[in-house]
C-alpha positions as CSV (number, residue, x, y, z in Angstrom):
1,M,14.5,10.3,18.5
2,P,17.5,9.1,16.5
3,W,17.6,6.0,14.4
4,I,19.0,2.8,15.8
5,R,22.0,2.6,13.5
6,E,23.0,-1.0,14.0
7,L,21.6,-4.3,12.8
8,S,18.9,-6.1,14.7
9,A,19.8,-9.2,16.7
10,D,18.9,-11.5,13.8
11,R,21.2,-9.4,11.5
12,C,18.5,-9.3,8.8
13,I,17.8,-6.4,6.5
14,E,14.4,-5.7,5.0
15,I,14.4,-4.6,1.4
16,V,11.1,-3.4,-0.1
17,L,11.3,-3.3,-3.9
18,D,7.6,-2.7,-4.5
19,P,6.9,1.1,-4.5
20,D,3.3,0.2,-3.8
21,F,4.1,-2.1,-0.9
22,P,0.8,-2.7,1.0
23,G,2.5,-3.2,4.4
24,S,3.7,-0.7,6.8
25,L,7.3,0.6,6.4
26,V,7.3,1.7,10.0
27,S,6.3,-1.8,11.2
28,L,9.2,-3.2,9.3
29,A,11.6,-0.6,10.7
30,R,10.4,-1.4,14.2
31,S,12.2,-4.7,14.0
32,R,15.0,-4.3,11.4
33,V,16.9,-1.9,9.2
34,T,14.7,-1.3,6.2
35,W,15.5,-0.1,2.6
36,A,12.5,0.9,0.5
37,V,12.4,1.7,-3.2
38,T,10.0,4.6,-4.0
39,T,8.7,6.5,-7.0
40,A,7.9,10.2,-7.1
41,A,4.3,9.3,-6.5
42,G,5.2,6.9,-3.6
43,G,7.5,9.4,-2.1
44,V,4.7,11.0,-0.1
45,R,3.9,7.7,1.5
46,F,7.5,7.2,2.4
47,L,7.9,10.7,3.8
48,E,4.9,10.1,6.0
49,A,6.5,6.8,7.3
50,D,9.8,8.6,7.7
51,S,8.2,11.4,9.7
52,A,6.5,8.8,12.0
53,A,9.7,6.8,12.3
54,R,11.8,9.8,13.5
55,H,9.5,10.1,16.5
56,S,10.2,6.7,17.9
57,D,13.1,4.3,18.4
58,L,13.2,2.5,15.1
59,Y,15.9,0.9,13.0
60,E,17.0,2.9,10.1
61,L,14.5,3.5,7.2
62,N,16.2,4.3,3.9
63,R,14.6,5.5,0.7
64,C,16.1,4.7,-2.7
65,E,14.8,5.8,-6.2
66,Y,15.5,3.7,-9.3
67,P,13.4,5.1,-12.1
68,G,12.7,2.5,-14.8
69,W,14.9,-0.2,-13.2
70,E,13.9,-3.8,-13.0
71,P,13.4,-5.2,-9.4
72,L,16.3,-7.7,-9.7
73,A,18.7,-5.0,-11.0
74,I,17.6,-2.8,-8.1
75,L,18.2,-5.6,-5.6
76,L,21.7,-6.3,-6.9
77,D,22.6,-2.6,-6.7
78,I,21.2,-2.3,-3.1
79,L,23.3,-5.4,-2.1
80,S,26.5,-3.6,-3.2
81,V,25.5,-0.6,-1.0
82,L,24.6,-2.8,2.0
83,D,28.1,-4.2,2.0
84,D,29.4,-0.7,2.8
85,H,26.7,0.3,5.3
86,Y,26.2,-3.0,7.1
87,P,29.1,-5.4,6.6
88,G,28.3,-8.8,8.1
89,Y,24.5,-8.8,7.8
90,D,23.4,-12.4,7.8
91,R,20.1,-12.3,5.9
92,I,17.9,-10.2,3.7
93,S,14.1,-10.3,3.5
94,V,12.9,-9.0,0.1
95,H,9.4,-7.7,-0.6
96,G,8.2,-7.2,-4.2
97,L,10.3,-9.8,-6.1
98,S,9.2,-13.4,-6.5
99,L,11.7,-16.2,-6.0
100,E,12.0,-17.5,-9.5
101,P,14.8,-19.8,-10.7
102,A,16.5,-16.9,-12.6
103,V,16.4,-14.7,-9.5
104,E,17.8,-17.4,-7.3
105,R,20.6,-18.1,-9.9
106,S,21.5,-14.4,-10.0
107,L,21.6,-14.0,-6.3
108,S,23.5,-17.2,-5.8
109,E,26.3,-15.5,-7.8
110,E,26.3,-12.8,-5.2
111,F,26.8,-15.5,-2.5
112,L,23.3,-15.6,-1.2
113,F,21.9,-19.1,-0.3
114,D,19.3,-20.9,1.7
115,F,16.4,-19.2,-0.1
116,R,13.0,-19.3,1.4
117,A,9.9,-18.1,-0.5
118,L,7.5,-15.8,1.4
119,P,4.2,-14.3,0.3
120,G,5.2,-11.4,-2.0
121,G,9.0,-12.1,-1.7
122,F,11.6,-14.2,-0.1
123,E,14.4,-14.5,2.4
124,A,18.0,-15.5,1.8
125,R,21.2,-15.8,3.8
126,M,24.6,-14.3,2.9
127,D,27.8,-16.4,2.7
128,W,30.3,-13.8,3.9
129,T,33.3,-16.2,3.6
130,R,32.8,-16.7,-0.1
131,R,31.7,-13.1,-0.7
132,D,34.7,-11.5,1.1
133,S,37.1,-13.9,-0.8
134,A,35.6,-13.0,-4.2
135,L,35.8,-9.2,-3.3
136,G,39.4,-9.6,-2.2
137,R,38.8,-8.8,1.4
């Protein structure tokens, strides 16, 4: 079956920065578009999830590799890609990066706000009015 190539009703995107994420990528993709960072070793696990996902109606499950990158730098890069693929998303749910003051400051500069810490990560909302204005849209 094909991917559901639109955002979920809550317009939230799951971003998994931990290549050893203990949860189920398929479970995340059942409810929302999911982007997962993998390593060469973690690629097998992703491919298994991807194979399972293609046999059911799930939201898109994307794999990204960033060898040697720090999680915050990865997240900032993924955000720039999400702008092109899913303009207008309202929230992100991040796994594998703690909500520390430096992280919140950096992401605030990308027009994220309303941060909420979660076990193993956080959620944040996007301010599209300010982001579009800053990007000249």
